[in-house]
SEVEX-26470 format. One record per residue (C-alpha): x, y, z; residue in one letter; residue number from 1. Coordinates in Angstrom, 2 decimals, padded with zeros to 5 digits. Each point is the difference from the previous one (the first is absolute). Example, Ala and Ser with C-alpha at 12.3 -4.5 7.8 and 13.67 -1.06 7.14 Angstrom:
2
<rec><east>012.30</east><north>-004.50</north><up>007.80</up><residuo>a</residuo><num>1</num></rec>
<rec><east>001.37</east><north>003.44</north><up>-000.66</up><residuo>s</residuo><num>2</num></rec>
This chain:
155
<rec><east>-028.52</east><north>038.25</north><up>050.39</up><residuo>m</residuo><num>1</num></rec>
<rec><east>-001.68</east><north>002.59</north><up>002.20</up><residuo>k</residuo><num>2</num></rec>
<rec><east>003.46</east><north>001.11</north><up>001.53</up><residuo>t</residuo><num>3</num></rec>
<rec><east>001.11</east><north>000.96</north><up>-003.34</up><residuo>k</residuo><num>4</num></rec>
<rec><east>-002.95</east><north>001.77</north><up>-000.64</up><residuo>i</residuo><num>5</num></rec>
<rec><east>000.23</east><north>001.90</north><up>003.36</up><residuo>q</residuo><num>6</num></rec>
<rec><east>003.77</east><north>000.68</north><up>-000.69</up><residuo>n</residuo><num>7</num></rec>
<rec><east>-000.76</east><north>001.63</north><up>-003.10</up><residuo>i</residuo><num>8</num></rec>
<rec><east>-002.79</east><north>002.03</north><up>001.38</up><residuo>l</residuo><num>9</num></rec>
<rec><east>001.86</east><north>001.05</north><up>003.22</up><residuo>t</residuo><num>10</num></rec>
<rec><east>003.45</east><north>000.99</north><up>-002.04</up><residuo>s</residuo><num>11</num></rec>
<rec><east>-002.17</east><north>002.65</north><up>-002.09</up><residuo>i</residuo><num>12</num></rec>
<rec><east>000.02</east><north>003.08</north><up>001.72</up><residuo>k</residuo><num>13</num></rec>
<rec><east>-003.42</east><north>000.70</north><up>001.88</up><residuo>g</residuo><num>14</num></rec>
<rec><east>-001.28</east><north>002.84</north><up>-002.20</up><residuo>d</residuo><num>15</num></rec>
<rec><east>-000.11</east><north>-002.23</north><up>-002.64</up><residuo>r</residuo><num>16</num></rec>
<rec><east>-002.24</east><north>-002.59</north><up>001.82</up><residuo>i</residuo><num>17</num></rec>
<rec><east>-003.57</east><north>000.50</north><up>-001.07</up><residuo>i</residuo><num>18</num></rec>
<rec><east>-002.00</east><north>000.63</north><up>003.42</up><residuo>k</residuo><num>19</num></rec>
<rec><east>-002.91</east><north>-002.67</north><up>-000.23</up><residuo>d</residuo><num>20</num></rec>
<rec><east>-000.89</east><north>-002.25</north><up>003.00</up><residuo>k</residuo><num>21</num></rec>
<rec><east>002.69</east><north>-002.48</north><up>-000.96</up><residuo>n</residuo><num>22</num></rec>
<rec><east>002.61</east><north>002.03</north><up>-001.53</up><residuo>e</residuo><num>23</num></rec>
<rec><east>000.32</east><north>-002.47</north><up>-002.82</up><residuo>r</residuo><num>24</num></rec>
<rec><east>000.78</east><north>002.61</north><up>-003.05</up><residuo>a</residuo><num>25</num></rec>
<rec><east>002.81</east><north>001.97</north><up>-001.20</up><residuo>i</residuo><num>26</num></rec>
<rec><east>000.18</east><north>002.83</north><up>-002.03</up><residuo>l</residuo><num>27</num></rec>
<rec><east>002.45</east><north>-000.74</north><up>-002.53</up><residuo>l</residuo><num>28</num></rec>
<rec><east>000.30</east><north>003.04</north><up>-001.95</up><residuo>h</residuo><num>29</num></rec>
<rec><east>-001.90</east><north>003.20</north><up>-000.85</up><residuo>t</residuo><num>30</num></rec>
<rec><east>-000.38</east><north>000.45</north><up>-003.92</up><residuo>i</residuo><num>31</num></rec>
<rec><east>000.98</east><north>003.49</north><up>-001.44</up><residuo>t</residuo><num>32</num></rec>
<rec><east>-002.05</east><north>001.93</north><up>-002.11</up><residuo>n</residuo><num>33</num></rec>
<rec><east>001.92</east><north>-000.79</north><up>-002.95</up><residuo>e</residuo><num>34</num></rec>
<rec><east>-000.42</east><north>-003.77</north><up>000.29</up><residuo>i</residuo><num>35</num></rec>
<rec><east>-003.73</east><north>000.51</north><up>001.04</up><residuo>s</residuo><num>36</num></rec>
<rec><east>-000.34</east><north>002.17</north><up>-003.27</up><residuo>e</residuo><num>37</num></rec>
<rec><east>001.46</east><north>-002.77</north><up>-002.08</up><residuo>n</residuo><num>38</num></rec>
<rec><east>-002.25</east><north>-002.51</north><up>001.68</up><residuo>i</residuo><num>39</num></rec>
<rec><east>-002.74</east><north>001.77</north><up>-001.28</up><residuo>e</residuo><num>40</num></rec>
<rec><east>001.38</east><north>000.62</north><up>-003.48</up><residuo>k</residuo><num>41</num></rec>
<rec><east>001.13</east><north>-003.71</north><up>-000.79</up><residuo>y</residuo><num>42</num></rec>
<rec><east>-002.89</east><north>-001.66</north><up>002.56</up><residuo>m</residuo><num>43</num></rec>
<rec><east>-002.45</east><north>002.40</north><up>-000.29</up><residuo>g</residuo><num>44</num></rec>
<rec><east>-000.47</east><north>-000.22</north><up>003.54</up><residuo>v</residuo><num>45</num></rec>
<rec><east>-000.41</east><north>003.08</north><up>002.48</up><residuo>s</residuo><num>46</num></rec>
<rec><east>001.87</east><north>-001.32</north><up>003.27</up><residuo>l</residuo><num>47</num></rec>
<rec><east>-002.11</east><north>000.56</north><up>002.97</up><residuo>q</residuo><num>48</num></rec>
<rec><east>002.78</east><north>-000.22</north><up>002.55</up><residuo>s</residuo><num>49</num></rec>
<rec><east>003.75</east><north>000.40</north><up>-000.77</up><residuo>n</residuo><num>50</num></rec>
<rec><east>001.17</east><north>-002.79</north><up>002.57</up><residuo>k</residuo><num>51</num></rec>
<rec><east>001.20</east><north>-003.46</north><up>-000.77</up><residuo>i</residuo><num>52</num></rec>
<rec><east>-000.92</east><north>-002.25</north><up>002.64</up><residuo>i</residuo><num>53</num></rec>
<rec><east>001.52</east><north>-003.30</north><up>001.00</up><residuo>l</residuo><num>54</num></rec>
<rec><east>-002.31</east><north>-002.12</north><up>002.42</up><residuo>t</residuo><num>55</num></rec>
<rec><east>001.59</east><north>-002.66</north><up>002.63</up><residuo>a</residuo><num>56</num></rec>
<rec><east>-002.41</east><north>-002.52</north><up>-002.44</up><residuo>d</residuo><num>57</num></rec>
<rec><east>002.09</east><north>000.84</north><up>-002.95</up><residuo>k</residuo><num>58</num></rec>
<rec><east>003.37</east><north>-000.25</north><up>001.86</up><residuo>i</residuo><num>59</num></rec>
<rec><east>-001.17</east><north>-003.47</north><up>001.17</up><residuo>r</residuo><num>60</num></rec>
<rec><east>-001.12</east><north>-001.16</north><up>-003.32</up><residuo>h</residuo><num>61</num></rec>
<rec><east>003.59</east><north>001.00</north><up>-001.84</up><residuo>s</residuo><num>62</num></rec>
<rec><east>001.64</east><north>-001.96</north><up>002.46</up><residuo>m</residuo><num>63</num></rec>
<rec><east>-002.31</east><north>-003.37</north><up>000.71</up><residuo>r</residuo><num>64</num></rec>
<rec><east>001.61</east><north>-003.00</north><up>000.42</up><residuo>n</residuo><num>65</num></rec>
<rec><east>-001.46</east><north>-001.55</north><up>-003.25</up><residuo>n</residuo><num>66</num></rec>
<rec><east>000.97</east><north>002.82</north><up>-002.21</up><residuo>k</residuo><num>67</num></rec>
<rec><east>002.50</east><north>-001.23</north><up>-002.67</up><residuo>p</residuo><num>68</num></rec>
<rec><east>003.64</east><north>000.89</north><up>001.73</up><residuo>q</residuo><num>69</num></rec>
<rec><east>001.09</east><north>001.66</north><up>-003.38</up><residuo>n</residuo><num>70</num></rec>
<rec><east>-003.26</east><north>002.44</north><up>000.16</up><residuo>k</residuo><num>71</num></rec>
<rec><east>000.07</east><north>000.78</north><up>003.93</up><residuo>k</residuo><num>72</num></rec>
<rec><east>001.26</east><north>003.00</north><up>001.53</up><residuo>a</residuo><num>73</num></rec>
<rec><east>002.32</east><north>000.37</north><up>002.99</up><residuo>s</residuo><num>74</num></rec>
<rec><east>-000.57</east><north>002.00</north><up>003.18</up><residuo>e</residuo><num>75</num></rec>
<rec><east>002.76</east><north>002.23</north><up>-001.09</up><residuo>q</residuo><num>76</num></rec>
<rec><east>-001.18</east><north>000.50</north><up>-003.87</up><residuo>d</residuo><num>77</num></rec>
<rec><east>-003.05</east><north>001.24</north><up>001.79</up><residuo>l</residuo><num>78</num></rec>
<rec><east>001.49</east><north>002.30</north><up>002.42</up><residuo>l</residuo><num>79</num></rec>
<rec><east>002.49</east><north>001.18</north><up>-002.80</up><residuo>n</residuo><num>80</num></rec>
<rec><east>-002.62</east><north>001.55</north><up>-002.00</up><residuo>i</residuo><num>81</num></rec>
<rec><east>-001.30</east><north>002.48</north><up>002.77</up><residuo>f</residuo><num>82</num></rec>
<rec><east>004.10</east><north>001.14</north><up>-000.05</up><residuo>k</residuo><num>83</num></rec>
<rec><east>-000.11</east><north>001.16</north><up>-003.67</up><residuo>l</residuo><num>84</num></rec>
<rec><east>000.18</east><north>003.26</north><up>-001.46</up><residuo>a</residuo><num>85</num></rec>
<rec><east>-001.25</east><north>001.33</north><up>-003.28</up><residuo>n</residuo><num>86</num></rec>
<rec><east>-002.95</east><north>-002.50</north><up>000.64</up><residuo>f</residuo><num>87</num></rec>
<rec><east>-001.52</east><north>001.72</north><up>-003.25</up><residuo>e</residuo><num>88</num></rec>
<rec><east>002.75</east><north>-001.56</north><up>-002.87</up><residuo>k</residuo><num>89</num></rec>
<rec><east>-001.55</east><north>-003.49</north><up>001.09</up><residuo>h</residuo><num>90</num></rec>
<rec><east>-003.35</east><north>000.38</north><up>-001.17</up><residuo>f</residuo><num>91</num></rec>
<rec><east>-001.45</east><north>-001.64</north><up>-003.22</up><residuo>y</residuo><num>92</num></rec>
<rec><east>-003.38</east><north>-000.16</north><up>-001.22</up><residuo>y</residuo><num>93</num></rec>
<rec><east>-001.24</east><north>-003.55</north><up>-001.19</up><residuo>d</residuo><num>94</num></rec>
<rec><east>-002.87</east><north>000.58</north><up>-002.35</up><residuo>s</residuo><num>95</num></rec>
<rec><east>-000.73</east><north>-003.28</north><up>-000.80</up><residuo>k</residuo><num>96</num></rec>
<rec><east>-000.87</east><north>-000.92</north><up>003.85</up><residuo>n</residuo><num>97</num></rec>
<rec><east>-000.80</east><north>004.03</north><up>000.71</up><residuo>k</residuo><num>98</num></rec>
<rec><east>001.91</east><north>000.11</north><up>003.20</up><residuo>n</residuo><num>99</num></rec>
<rec><east>003.46</east><north>002.13</north><up>000.84</up><residuo>m</residuo><num>100</num></rec>
<rec><east>002.94</east><north>-002.55</north><up>000.35</up><residuo>l</residuo><num>101</num></rec>
<rec><east>003.30</east><north>001.07</north><up>002.42</up><residuo>l</residuo><num>102</num></rec>
<rec><east>003.36</east><north>-001.68</north><up>-000.86</up><residuo>f</residuo><num>103</num></rec>
<rec><east>002.76</east><north>-000.13</north><up>002.51</up><residuo>f</residuo><num>104</num></rec>
<rec><east>003.29</east><north>-002.16</north><up>000.13</up><residuo>n</residuo><num>105</num></rec>
<rec><east>-000.22</east><north>-002.75</north><up>002.86</up><residuo>t</residuo><num>106</num></rec>
<rec><east>001.73</east><north>000.88</north><up>003.24</up><residuo>y</residuo><num>107</num></rec>
<rec><east>002.51</east><north>-002.74</north><up>-000.63</up><residuo>e</residuo><num>108</num></rec>
<rec><east>002.11</east><north>000.17</north><up>-003.02</up><residuo>p</residuo><num>109</num></rec>
<rec><east>-001.68</east><north>-002.25</north><up>-002.31</up><residuo>t</residuo><num>110</num></rec>
<rec><east>-001.26</east><north>-000.75</north><up>-003.42</up><residuo>n</residuo><num>111</num></rec>
<rec><east>-003.56</east><north>001.15</north><up>001.18</up><residuo>d</residuo><num>112</num></rec>
<rec><east>-002.38</east><north>003.05</north><up>-000.24</up><residuo>v</residuo><num>113</num></rec>
<rec><east>-002.66</east><north>000.72</north><up>002.66</up><residuo>l</residuo><num>114</num></rec>
<rec><east>-003.13</east><north>001.38</north><up>-001.26</up><residuo>y</residuo><num>115</num></rec>
<rec><east>-003.10</east><north>001.17</north><up>001.31</up><residuo>l</residuo><num>116</num></rec>
<rec><east>-003.16</east><north>000.39</north><up>-001.67</up><residuo>a</residuo><num>117</num></rec>
<rec><east>-002.55</east><north>002.83</north><up>001.15</up><residuo>i</residuo><num>118</num></rec>
<rec><east>-003.49</east><north>000.20</north><up>-000.70</up><residuo>t</residuo><num>119</num></rec>
<rec><east>-001.18</east><north>003.80</north><up>000.05</up><residuo>p</residuo><num>120</num></rec>
<rec><east>-003.25</east><north>001.07</north><up>001.96</up><residuo>n</residuo><num>121</num></rec>
<rec><east>-000.21</east><north>-003.45</north><up>001.68</up><residuo>y</residuo><num>122</num></rec>
<rec><east>-002.84</east><north>000.32</north><up>002.48</up><residuo>v</residuo><num>123</num></rec>
<rec><east>000.30</east><north>-001.63</north><up>003.35</up><residuo>t</residuo><num>124</num></rec>
<rec><east>-002.11</east><north>-000.33</north><up>003.02</up><residuo>k</residuo><num>125</num></rec>
<rec><east>002.88</east><north>001.22</north><up>002.19</up><residuo>e</residuo><num>126</num></rec>
<rec><east>001.48</east><north>002.46</north><up>-001.68</up><residuo>y</residuo><num>127</num></rec>
<rec><east>-002.30</east><north>001.59</north><up>-002.59</up><residuo>g</residuo><num>128</num></rec>
<rec><east>001.28</east><north>000.67</north><up>-003.70</up><residuo>v</residuo><num>129</num></rec>
<rec><east>003.69</east><north>-000.70</north><up>-000.19</up><residuo>i</residuo><num>130</num></rec>
<rec><east>002.62</east><north>-001.19</north><up>-002.34</up><residuo>n</residuo><num>131</num></rec>
<rec><east>000.16</east><north>-003.24</north><up>001.27</up><residuo>q</residuo><num>132</num></rec>
<rec><east>003.33</east><north>-002.49</north><up>-000.82</up><residuo>i</residuo><num>133</num></rec>
<rec><east>-001.78</east><north>-003.16</north><up>-001.37</up><residuo>v</residuo><num>134</num></rec>
<rec><east>003.23</east><north>-001.97</north><up>-000.84</up><residuo>t</residuo><num>135</num></rec>
<rec><east>003.78</east><north>-000.33</north><up>001.18</up><residuo>i</residuo><num>136</num></rec>
<rec><east>002.07</east><north>-002.31</north><up>-001.42</up><residuo>s</residuo><num>137</num></rec>
<rec><east>003.38</east><north>-000.64</north><up>-002.00</up><residuo>k</residuo><num>138</num></rec>
<rec><east>001.17</east><north>-000.82</north><up>-003.40</up><residuo>f</residuo><num>139</num></rec>
<rec><east>003.13</east><north>-000.40</north><up>-001.81</up><residuo>k</residuo><num>140</num></rec>
<rec><east>001.70</east><north>003.33</north><up>-001.32</up><residuo>k</residuo><num>141</num></rec>
<rec><east>000.00</east><north>-001.25</north><up>-003.73</up><residuo>e</residuo><num>142</num></rec>
<rec><east>-003.69</east><north>-000.65</north><up>000.33</up><residuo>d</residuo><num>143</num></rec>
<rec><east>-000.28</east><north>003.48</north><up>001.37</up><residuo>y</residuo><num>144</num></rec>
<rec><east>001.82</east><north>001.69</north><up>-002.95</up><residuo>k</residuo><num>145</num></rec>
<rec><east>-002.52</east><north>-001.84</north><up>-002.12</up><residuo>s</residuo><num>146</num></rec>
<rec><east>-002.96</east><north>001.28</north><up>001.87</up><residuo>r</residuo><num>147</num></rec>
<rec><east>000.74</east><north>003.60</north><up>000.61</up><residuo>i</residuo><num>148</num></rec>
<rec><east>-000.03</east><north>000.46</north><up>-003.81</up><residuo>k</residuo><num>149</num></rec>
<rec><east>-003.69</east><north>-000.65</north><up>-000.01</up><residuo>t</residuo><num>150</num></rec>
<rec><east>-000.60</east><north>002.40</north><up>002.77</up><residuo>l</residuo><num>151</num></rec>
<rec><east>-000.20</east><north>003.96</north><up>-000.06</up><residuo>i</residuo><num>152</num></rec>
<rec><east>002.27</east><north>001.63</north><up>002.30</up><residuo>k</residuo><num>153</num></rec>
<rec><east>-001.99</east><north>002.43</north><up>002.36</up><residuo>l</residuo><num>154</num></rec>
<rec><east>003.02</east><north>002.53</north><up>000.29</up><residuo>k</residuo><num>155</num></rec>
């Protein structure tokens, strides 16, 4: 497991690694003003940071051995999200759980969708206030299609 996490961290361009003593966090994306304004409009939250951060702990948690195989993100899934263009079109707001959601196709052509749940203005000791990825998981495309009907698209 440690090797997979290191592969992910070292595969990402150096300017995305958050400089801390362990280099255990990655800048996934910078939120645009348009998305930030929509977050404030729909969530009532003024973002204190425009950065979405993925930590090594969340990578480890998403790939852990005891996670059900059909929910587990692959190493390629995680690497692939850093290569995506047009990131903003993947943003949704979940009013029930009060978080942002991002949806992506899995790396392998399957009937699955990868999703990331993000808590805005998450307070951490190491990084201060960030937009923290709190969940990385997968579910079936048909579940995704019914799920997004209950969400607000942020772009």
